[in-house]
One Martini backbone bead per residue (centre of mass of N, CA, C, O) as a GRO file, in nm:
protein
  212
    1MET     BB    1  -4.336  -5.544 -17.455
    2TYR     BB    2  -4.321  -5.417 -17.170
    3ALA     BB    3  -4.065  -5.250 -17.217
    4ARG     BB    4  -4.180  -5.073 -17.444
    5ALA     BB    5  -4.411  -4.951 -17.280
    6ILE     BB    6  -4.235  -4.819 -17.062
    7GLN     BB    7  -4.063  -4.643 -17.250
    8SER     BB    8  -4.303  -4.486 -17.373
    9ASN     BB    9  -4.409  -4.367 -17.108
   10SER     BB   10  -4.149  -4.218 -17.021
   11ALA     BB   11  -4.130  -4.042 -17.273
   12THR     BB   12  -4.401  -3.901 -17.239
   13VAL     BB   13  -4.343  -3.777 -16.959
   14GLN     BB   14  -4.094  -3.610 -17.044
   15LEU     BB   15  -4.233  -3.443 -17.264
   16CYS     BB   16  -4.448  -3.308 -17.085
   17ALA     BB   17  -4.247  -3.184 -16.883
   18ALA     BB   18  -4.095  -3.009 -17.095
   19GLU     BB   19  -4.339  -2.835 -17.184
   20HIS     BB   20  -4.418  -2.754 -16.860
   21ASP     BB   21  -4.179  -2.734 -16.666
   22VAL     BB   22  -4.152  -3.029 -16.512
   23ASN     BB   23  -4.093  -3.262 -16.268
   24PRO     BB   24  -4.148  -3.604 -16.300
   25TYR     BB   25  -3.944  -3.679 -16.032
   26PRO     BB   26  -3.958  -3.572 -15.709
   27GLN     BB   27  -3.867  -3.818 -15.533
   28LEU     BB   28  -3.570  -3.826 -15.630
   29ASP     BB   29  -3.484  -3.553 -15.517
   30CYS     BB   30  -3.538  -3.620 -15.219
   31TYR     BB   31  -3.348  -3.856 -15.206
   32HIS     BB   32  -3.088  -3.702 -15.284
   33SER     BB   33  -3.097  -3.494 -15.056
   34ASP     BB   34  -3.085  -3.696 -14.819
   35LEU     BB   35  -2.820  -3.829 -14.906
   36SER     BB   36  -2.645  -3.573 -14.883
   37GLN     BB   37  -2.694  -3.518 -14.581
   38CYS     BB   38  -2.575  -3.786 -14.477
   39ASN     BB   39  -2.292  -3.742 -14.593
   40GLU     BB   40  -2.226  -3.482 -14.436
   41MET     BB   41  -2.260  -3.606 -14.149
   42ALA     BB   42  -2.041  -3.826 -14.186
   43THR     BB   43  -1.803  -3.625 -14.235
   44LYS     BB   44  -1.847  -3.441 -13.972
   45GLY     BB   45  -2.004  -3.579 -13.762
   46PRO     BB   46  -2.094  -3.538 -13.462
   47PRO     BB   47  -2.221  -3.326 -13.259
   48ALA     BB   48  -2.116  -3.099 -13.045
   49THR     BB   49  -2.097  -3.109 -12.705
   50GLU     BB   50  -2.165  -2.937 -12.434
   51GLU     BB   51  -2.025  -2.847 -12.155
   52LYS     BB   52  -2.082  -2.876 -11.831
   53PHE     BB   53  -2.135  -2.665 -11.578
   54VAL     BB   54  -1.901  -2.640 -11.303
   55PRO     BB   55  -1.877  -2.533 -10.999
   56ARG     BB   56  -1.603  -2.343 -10.858
   57ASN     BB   57  -1.339  -2.252 -10.695
   58LYS     BB   58  -1.107  -2.000 -10.733
   59LYS     BB   59  -0.956  -2.111 -10.472
   60ASN     BB   60  -0.723  -2.265 -10.282
   61VAL     BB   61  -0.725  -2.432  -9.966
   62THR     BB   62  -0.570  -2.482  -9.690
   63PRO     BB   63  -0.579  -2.651  -9.396
   64ALA     BB   64  -0.510  -2.404  -9.221
   65GLU     BB   65  -0.734  -2.220  -9.338
   66MET     BB   66  -0.970  -2.412  -9.273
   67LYS     BB   67  -0.946  -2.393  -8.959
   68LYS     BB   68  -1.009  -2.072  -8.954
   69MET     BB   69  -1.278  -2.121  -9.034
   70ALA     BB   70  -1.595  -2.113  -9.039
   71PRO     BB   71  -1.857  -2.323  -9.068
   72GLN     BB   72  -1.990  -2.168  -9.305
   73GLN     BB   73  -1.736  -2.150  -9.485
   74LYS     BB   74  -1.681  -2.451  -9.509
   75ALA     BB   75  -1.951  -2.529  -9.639
   76ARG     BB   76  -1.923  -2.339  -9.886
   77TYR     BB   77  -1.657  -2.463  -9.993
   78ARG     BB   78  -1.746  -2.776 -10.001
   79ALA     BB   79  -1.982  -2.743 -10.212
   80TYR     BB   80  -1.739  -2.688 -10.456
   81GLU     BB   81  -1.629  -2.976 -10.397
   82ASP     BB   82  -1.501  -3.269 -10.394
   83PRO     BB   83  -1.563  -3.546 -10.259
   84SER     BB   84  -1.470  -3.772 -10.060
   85LYS     BB   85  -1.411  -4.102 -10.021
   86ASP     BB   86  -1.611  -4.151  -9.793
   87VAL     BB   87  -1.855  -4.024  -9.932
   88LEU     BB   88  -1.852  -4.203 -10.185
   89ASN     BB   89  -1.889  -4.469 -10.033
   90LEU     BB   90  -2.160  -4.396  -9.903
   91VAL     BB   91  -2.312  -4.344 -10.166
   92MET     BB   92  -2.269  -4.626 -10.290
   93ASN     BB   93  -2.404  -4.785 -10.059
   94THR     BB   94  -2.679  -4.650 -10.080
   95GLN     BB   95  -2.738  -4.724 -10.375
   96GLN     BB   96  -2.717  -5.029 -10.332
   97ARG     BB   97  -2.948  -5.053 -10.127
   98LEU     BB   98  -3.166  -4.939 -10.311
   99ARG     BB   99  -3.142  -5.154 -10.531
  100GLN     BB  100  -3.202  -5.396 -10.349
  101HIS     BB  101  -3.479  -5.298 -10.257
  102ALA     BB  102  -3.607  -5.283 -10.538
  103THR     BB  103  -3.559  -5.579 -10.612
  104LYS     BB  104  -3.720  -5.701 -10.379
  105GLU     BB  105  -3.990  -5.569 -10.445
  106HIS     BB  106  -4.015  -5.693 -10.725
  107GLN     BB  107  -4.007  -5.990 -10.634
  108ASP     BB  108  -4.251  -5.978 -10.445
  109LEU     BB  109  -4.454  -5.890 -10.659
  110TYR     BB  110  -4.413  -6.134 -10.844
  111MET     BB  111  -4.493  -6.351 -10.635
  112LYS     BB  112  -4.780  -6.251 -10.583
  113THR     BB  113  -4.878  -6.271 -10.889
  114ALA     BB  114  -4.780  -6.571 -10.957
  115ASP     BB  115  -4.808  -6.692 -10.645
  116PRO     BB  116  -5.042  -6.748 -10.402
  117LYS     BB  117  -4.887  -6.927 -10.200
  118ALA     BB  118  -4.649  -6.734 -10.163
  119ASP     BB  119  -4.822  -6.508 -10.047
  120VAL     BB  120  -4.911  -6.657  -9.790
  121ALA     BB  121  -4.626  -6.717  -9.682
  122LEU     BB  122  -4.533  -6.420  -9.670
  123GLU     BB  123  -4.752  -6.324  -9.473
  124LYS     BB  124  -4.672  -6.510  -9.239
  125GLN     BB  125  -4.384  -6.407  -9.211
  126GLU     BB  126  -4.455  -6.110  -9.151
  127LYS     BB  127  -4.623  -6.171  -8.899
  128LEU     BB  128  -4.396  -6.306  -8.736
  129ILE     BB  129  -4.202  -6.066  -8.741
  130GLY     BB  130  -4.395  -5.871  -8.597
  131GLN     BB  131  -4.418  -6.034  -8.331
  132LEU     BB  132  -4.115  -6.030  -8.260
  133LYS     BB  133  -4.085  -5.721  -8.251
  134ALA     BB  134  -4.297  -5.675  -8.028
  135ALA     BB  135  -4.152  -5.845  -7.811
  136GLU     BB  136  -3.892  -5.677  -7.807
  137ALA     BB  137  -4.027  -5.412  -7.726
  138ARG     BB  138  -4.146  -5.511  -7.455
  139ASN     BB  139  -3.873  -5.589  -7.331
  140ARG     BB  140  -3.745  -5.307  -7.341
  141ILE     BB  141  -3.958  -5.167  -7.165
  142ARG     BB  142  -3.917  -5.342  -6.911
  143ILE     BB  143  -3.618  -5.274  -6.867
  144MET     BB  144  -3.656  -4.966  -6.842
  145ARG     BB  145  -3.848  -4.978  -6.596
  146LEU     BB  146  -3.651  -5.121  -6.401
  147ARG     BB  147  -3.425  -4.912  -6.419
  148TYR     BB  148  -3.590  -4.673  -6.316
  149GLN     BB  149  -3.671  -4.793  -6.039
  150SER     BB  150  -3.382  -4.835  -5.935
  151MET     BB  151  -3.285  -4.539  -5.956
  152ARG     BB  152  -3.505  -4.420  -5.776
  153ALA     BB  153  -3.439  -4.580  -5.518
  154GLN     BB  154  -3.148  -4.478  -5.487
  155GLU     BB  155  -3.215  -4.176  -5.459
  156ILE     BB  156  -3.403  -4.198  -5.212
  157ASN     BB  157  -3.200  -4.334  -5.022
  158HIS     BB  158  -2.998  -4.102  -5.035
  159LEU     BB  159  -3.188  -3.886  -4.917
  160ILE     BB  160  -3.244  -4.031  -4.649
  161ALA     BB  161  -2.935  -4.053  -4.559
  162CYS     BB  162  -2.894  -3.717  -4.577
  163GLN     BB  163  -3.024  -3.655  -4.330
  164SER     BB  164  -2.985  -3.494  -4.025
  165THR     BB  165  -3.221  -3.670  -3.912
  166ALA     BB  166  -3.420  -3.935  -3.821
  167GLN     BB  167  -3.691  -3.795  -3.842
  168LYS     BB  168  -3.659  -3.703  -4.136
  169SER     BB  169  -3.609  -3.982  -4.255
  170VAL     BB  170  -3.879  -4.111  -4.174
  171ARG     BB  171  -4.064  -3.907  -4.306
  172LEU     BB  172  -3.954  -3.944  -4.597
  173GLU     BB  173  -4.006  -4.252  -4.614
  174LEU     BB  174  -4.318  -4.225  -4.580
  175LEU     BB  175  -4.372  -4.014  -4.810
  176LEU     BB  176  -4.111  -4.154  -4.983
  177PRO     BB  177  -4.100  -4.434  -5.120
  178PRO     BB  178  -3.889  -4.624  -5.303
  179ARG     BB  179  -4.119  -4.853  -5.319
  180LEU     BB  180  -4.410  -4.957  -5.467
  181ASP     BB  181  -4.674  -5.141  -5.313
  182THR     BB  182  -4.928  -5.281  -5.497
  183GLU     BB  183  -5.012  -5.548  -5.345
  184ASN     BB  184  -4.927  -5.413  -5.039
  185PRO     BB  185  -5.037  -5.107  -4.908
  186GLY     BB  186  -4.983  -5.154  -4.631
  187ASP     BB  187  -4.838  -5.220  -4.338
  188SER     BB  188  -4.477  -5.318  -4.287
  189LEU     BB  189  -4.487  -5.297  -3.978
  190ASP     BB  190  -4.432  -5.376  -3.673
  191LYS     BB  191  -4.470  -5.317  -3.345
  192MET     BB  192  -4.182  -5.221  -3.279
  193GLU     BB  193  -4.143  -5.033  -3.523
  194ARG     BB  194  -4.391  -4.858  -3.467
  195SER     BB  195  -4.308  -4.757  -3.184
  196ARG     BB  196  -4.040  -4.630  -3.276
  197VAL     BB  197  -4.159  -4.428  -3.475
  198GLU     BB  198  -4.348  -4.282  -3.276
  199GLU     BB  199  -4.123  -4.189  -3.086
  200ILE     BB  200  -3.968  -4.019  -3.292
  201LEU     BB  201  -4.209  -3.832  -3.376
  202GLU     BB  202  -4.265  -3.723  -3.074
  203ASP     BB  203  -3.971  -3.617  -3.074
  204GLU     BB  204  -3.896  -3.283  -3.094
  205ARG     BB  205  -3.587  -3.266  -2.965
  206GLY     BB  206  -3.411  -3.536  -3.032
  207LEU     BB  207  -3.328  -3.739  -2.784
  208THR     BB  208  -3.349  -4.030  -2.905
  209VAL     BB  209  -3.150  -3.947  -3.178
  210ILE     BB  210  -2.893  -3.846  -3.078
  211ARG     BB  211  -2.549  -3.774  -3.225
  212THR     BB  212  -2.361  -3.619  -2.983
   0.00000   0.00000   0.00000
């Protein structure tokens, strides 16, 4: 009964469409057209991709000619050549380190958001690492300061020893001490040394310390 009703309805629709010159099922035409386009694409294959233009040098240069080039010409020529194996290895190592750094940052962020206790432990670890690095920096600064003071004292002693007369040497040593005594800035000479220095300073003709 239902099949007869459907056949009668379809016959009625086709009859009305034939009288008015209209397509009764436009959806079927769209479906067939899409199906034909898919078949054409399958037979033709994927669209051909255009090759990317890569700039290259017009002529190859020998190593002897490369040596004769100026630095600017070498840089301009190498900019359009394939990088060497060493450069490729360095680039690969750099990219690998960047990926490892990004992975580590992602893991740290996940640990901070997932486990609050792990966040506290990580913060303590970072604080400890910062304190250790600060101690290493202070130690390096102290060693550099001691090295500078030692080199300064050696240079001043050399200048004092190179003076032409003892009077000039004593005067330079008093005016420019090799090492600054910050704890005891007073006089470090005893009575005999003080009298000897005063005698040398008062001798204008240099008879006391004559070396000839």
